[in-house]
TORPARO-114356 format. One record per residue (C-alpha): residue number from 1; residue in one letter; x, y, z negated. Coordinates in steps of 0.25 Angstrom, whole numbers, plus 2048, in hexadecimal, padded with zeros to 3 digits. Layout:
REM residues N
<pt><i>NUM</i><aa>A</aa><X>X</X><Y>Y</Y><Z>Z</Z></pt>
...
***
This chain:
REM residues 101
<pt><i>1</i><aa>M</aa><X>51A</X><Y>C16</Y><Z>635</Z></pt>
<pt><i>2</i><aa>S</aa><X>51A</X><Y>C1C</Y><Z>627</Z></pt>
<pt><i>3</i><aa>I</aa><X>521</X><Y>C16</Y><Z>61B</Z></pt>
<pt><i>4</i><aa>L</aa><X>513</X><Y>C14</Y><Z>614</Z></pt>
<pt><i>5</i><aa>R</aa><X>50D</X><Y>C0E</Y><Z>621</Z></pt>
<pt><i>6</i><aa>N</aa><X>519</X><Y>C04</Y><Z>622</Z></pt>
<pt><i>7</i><aa>E</aa><X>518</X><Y>C00</Y><Z>613</Z></pt>
<pt><i>8</i><aa>K</aa><X>509</X><Y>BFD</Y><Z>615</Z></pt>
<pt><i>9</i><aa>K</aa><X>50C</X><Y>BF5</Y><Z>622</Z></pt>
<pt><i>10</i><aa>M</aa><X>517</X><Y>BED</Y><Z>61A</Z></pt>
<pt><i>11</i><aa>H</aa><X>50D</X><Y>BEB</Y><Z>60E</Z></pt>
<pt><i>12</i><aa>W</aa><X>502</X><Y>BE5</Y><Z>617</Z></pt>
<pt><i>13</i><aa>A</aa><X>50C</X><Y>BDD</Y><Z>61F</Z></pt>
<pt><i>14</i><aa>S</aa><X>510</X><Y>BD7</Y><Z>612</Z></pt>
<pt><i>15</i><aa>V</aa><X>502</X><Y>BD5</Y><Z>60D</Z></pt>
<pt><i>16</i><aa>I</aa><X>4FE</X><Y>BCE</Y><Z>61A</Z></pt>
<pt><i>17</i><aa>S</aa><X>50A</X><Y>BC5</Y><Z>61A</Z></pt>
<pt><i>18</i><aa>L</aa><X>508</X><Y>BC1</Y><Z>60B</Z></pt>
<pt><i>19</i><aa>C</aa><X>4FA</X><Y>BBE</Y><Z>60E</Z></pt>
<pt><i>20</i><aa>N</aa><X>4FD</X><Y>BB5</Y><Z>61A</Z></pt>
<pt><i>21</i><aa>E</aa><X>508</X><Y>BAE</Y><Z>611</Z></pt>
<pt><i>22</i><aa>S</aa><X>4FE</X><Y>BAC</Y><Z>606</Z></pt>
<pt><i>23</i><aa>G</aa><X>4F4</X><Y>BA3</Y><Z>60D</Z></pt>
<pt><i>24</i><aa>L</aa><X>4E8</X><Y>BAC</Y><Z>608</Z></pt>
<pt><i>25</i><aa>S</aa><X>4DE</X><Y>BB2</Y><Z>610</Z></pt>
<pt><i>26</i><aa>A</aa><X>4E0</X><Y>BC1</Y><Z>612</Z></pt>
<pt><i>27</i><aa>S</aa><X>4D3</X><Y>BC4</Y><Z>609</Z></pt>
<pt><i>28</i><aa>K</aa><X>4D8</X><Y>BBB</Y><Z>5FE</Z></pt>
<pt><i>29</i><aa>Y</aa><X>4E6</X><Y>BC1</Y><Z>5FF</Z></pt>
<pt><i>30</i><aa>C</aa><X>4E2</X><Y>BCF</Y><Z>5FF</Z></pt>
<pt><i>31</i><aa>R</aa><X>4D8</X><Y>BCD</Y><Z>5F3</Z></pt>
<pt><i>32</i><aa>E</aa><X>4E3</X><Y>BC6</Y><Z>5EB</Z></pt>
<pt><i>33</i><aa>N</aa><X>4ED</X><Y>BD1</Y><Z>5EE</Z></pt>
<pt><i>34</i><aa>K</aa><X>4E3</X><Y>BDD</Y><Z>5ED</Z></pt>
<pt><i>35</i><aa>L</aa><X>4E4</X><Y>BE1</Y><Z>5FB</Z></pt>
<pt><i>36</i><aa>C</aa><X>4DA</X><Y>BE7</Y><Z>605</Z></pt>
<pt><i>37</i><aa>L</aa><X>4D6</X><Y>BDC</Y><Z>60E</Z></pt>
<pt><i>38</i><aa>K</aa><X>4D2</X><Y>BE7</Y><Z>619</Z></pt>
<pt><i>39</i><aa>S</aa><X>4E0</X><Y>BED</Y><Z>618</Z></pt>
<pt><i>40</i><aa>F</aa><X>4E6</X><Y>BDF</Y><Z>619</Z></pt>
<pt><i>41</i><aa>Y</aa><X>4DE</X><Y>BDC</Y><Z>626</Z></pt>
<pt><i>42</i><aa>R</aa><X>4E1</X><Y>BEA</Y><Z>62C</Z></pt>
<pt><i>43</i><aa>W</aa><X>4F0</X><Y>BE8</Y><Z>62A</Z></pt>
<pt><i>44</i><aa>K</aa><X>4F0</X><Y>BDA</Y><Z>62F</Z></pt>
<pt><i>45</i><aa>K</aa><X>4E9</X><Y>BDF</Y><Z>63C</Z></pt>
<pt><i>46</i><aa>K</aa><X>4F3</X><Y>BEA</Y><Z>63D</Z></pt>
<pt><i>47</i><aa>F</aa><X>4FE</X><Y>BDF</Y><Z>63C</Z></pt>
<pt><i>48</i><aa>G</aa><X>4F7</X><Y>BD5</Y><Z>646</Z></pt>
<pt><i>49</i><aa>N</aa><X>500</X><Y>BC9</Y><Z>647</Z></pt>
<pt><i>50</i><aa>E</aa><X>50C</X><Y>BD0</Y><Z>643</Z></pt>
<pt><i>51</i><aa>V</aa><X>50D</X><Y>BD3</Y><Z>634</Z></pt>
<pt><i>52</i><aa>P</aa><X>51A</X><Y>BDA</Y><Z>632</Z></pt>
<pt><i>53</i><aa>I</aa><X>524</X><Y>BD4</Y><Z>628</Z></pt>
<pt><i>54</i><aa>A</aa><X>522</X><Y>BDB</Y><Z>61B</Z></pt>
<pt><i>55</i><aa>E</aa><X>52F</X><Y>BE1</Y><Z>615</Z></pt>
<pt><i>56</i><aa>G</aa><X>532</X><Y>BE0</Y><Z>606</Z></pt>
<pt><i>57</i><aa>F</aa><X>52E</X><Y>BD7</Y><Z>5FB</Z></pt>
<pt><i>58</i><aa>K</aa><X>525</X><Y>BCA</Y><Z>5FE</Z></pt>
<pt><i>59</i><aa>E</aa><X>51B</X><Y>BC6</Y><Z>5F3</Z></pt>
<pt><i>60</i><aa>L</aa><X>51E</X><Y>BB9</Y><Z>5ED</Z></pt>
<pt><i>61</i><aa>S</aa><X>514</X><Y>BAE</Y><Z>5EE</Z></pt>
<pt><i>62</i><aa>N</aa><X>516</X><Y>BA9</Y><Z>5DF</Z></pt>
<pt><i>63</i><aa>P</aa><X>50C</X><Y>BAF</Y><Z>5D6</Z></pt>
<pt><i>64</i><aa>I</aa><X>511</X><Y>BB8</Y><Z>5CA</Z></pt>
<pt><i>65</i><aa>T</aa><X>50F</X><Y>BB1</Y><Z>5BD</Z></pt>
<pt><i>66</i><aa>E</aa><X>513</X><Y>BB4</Y><Z>5AF</Z></pt>
<pt><i>67</i><aa>G</aa><X>522</X><Y>BB3</Y><Z>5AD</Z></pt>
<pt><i>68</i><aa>S</aa><X>525</X><Y>BB2</Y><Z>5BC</Z></pt>
<pt><i>69</i><aa>G</aa><X>531</X><Y>BBC</Y><Z>5BA</Z></pt>
<pt><i>70</i><aa>L</aa><X>531</X><Y>BCA</Y><Z>5C0</Z></pt>
<pt><i>71</i><aa>W</aa><X>528</X><Y>BCF</Y><Z>5CA</Z></pt>
<pt><i>72</i><aa>F</aa><X>527</X><Y>BDD</Y><Z>5D2</Z></pt>
<pt><i>73</i><aa>D</aa><X>51A</X><Y>BE2</Y><Z>5D8</Z></pt>
<pt><i>74</i><aa>F</aa><X>51D</X><Y>BEC</Y><Z>5E3</Z></pt>
<pt><i>75</i><aa>G</aa><X>50F</X><Y>BF1</Y><Z>5E3</Z></pt>
<pt><i>76</i><aa>N</aa><X>50C</X><Y>BEE</Y><Z>5F1</Z></pt>
<pt><i>77</i><aa>G</aa><X>508</X><Y>BDF</Y><Z>5EF</Z></pt>
<pt><i>78</i><aa>A</aa><X>517</X><Y>BDB</Y><Z>5EF</Z></pt>
<pt><i>79</i><aa>R</aa><X>51C</X><Y>BD4</Y><Z>5E3</Z></pt>
<pt><i>80</i><aa>L</aa><X>52A</X><Y>BCF</Y><Z>5E0</Z></pt>
<pt><i>81</i><aa>V</aa><X>52B</X><Y>BC3</Y><Z>5D6</Z></pt>
<pt><i>82</i><aa>I</aa><X>537</X><Y>BBE</Y><Z>5D0</Z></pt>
<pt><i>83</i><aa>D</aa><X>535</X><Y>BB1</Y><Z>5C9</Z></pt>
<pt><i>84</i><aa>N</aa><X>53C</X><Y>BAD</Y><Z>5BC</Z></pt>
<pt><i>85</i><aa>G</aa><X>549</X><Y>BA6</Y><Z>5C0</Z></pt>
<pt><i>86</i><aa>F</aa><X>54C</X><Y>BAF</Y><Z>5CC</Z></pt>
<pt><i>87</i><aa>N</aa><X>55B</X><Y>BAF</Y><Z>5CF</Z></pt>
<pt><i>88</i><aa>Q</aa><X>561</X><Y>BBC</Y><Z>5C9</Z></pt>
<pt><i>89</i><aa>T</aa><X>56B</X><Y>BBE</Y><Z>5D4</Z></pt>
<pt><i>90</i><aa>T</aa><X>560</X><Y>BBE</Y><Z>5DE</Z></pt>
<pt><i>91</i><aa>F</aa><X>558</X><Y>BC7</Y><Z>5D6</Z></pt>
<pt><i>92</i><aa>K</aa><X>564</X><Y>BD1</Y><Z>5D5</Z></pt>
<pt><i>93</i><aa>K</aa><X>566</X><Y>BD0</Y><Z>5E4</Z></pt>
<pt><i>94</i><aa>L</aa><X>557</X><Y>BD3</Y><Z>5E6</Z></pt>
<pt><i>95</i><aa>M</aa><X>557</X><Y>BDF</Y><Z>5DD</Z></pt>
<pt><i>96</i><aa>G</aa><X>564</X><Y>BE4</Y><Z>5E4</Z></pt>
<pt><i>97</i><aa>A</aa><X>55C</X><Y>BE3</Y><Z>5F1</Z></pt>
<pt><i>98</i><aa>L</aa><X>550</X><Y>BEA</Y><Z>5EC</Z></pt>
<pt><i>99</i><aa>I</aa><X>559</X><Y>BF6</Y><Z>5E6</Z></pt>
<pt><i>100</i><aa>E</aa><X>55F</X><Y>BF8</Y><Z>5F4</Z></pt>
<pt><i>101</i><aa>C</aa><X>551</X><Y>BF9</Y><Z>5FB</Z></pt>
***
């Protein structure tokens, strides 16, 4: 499987997992996240009952608000949010792990 194909597969695995966790209907989730509903269902059908575990970052359920600290948008629907008061030691470990990737 090509790298691009694998990235798409993992992207849609993440989208489907996040949609399932959100409690929203597929149509509402896709509308709110500007995703193509037809593509969503096409990938969901490909996965069947076995949606692979998406690797990488998981979107947090807390909405981003003004003054929420730092956030990183990865451009593929994934976003990392670091709230104010986040433990600095944990943050340093996280950054070290990201650098090694």
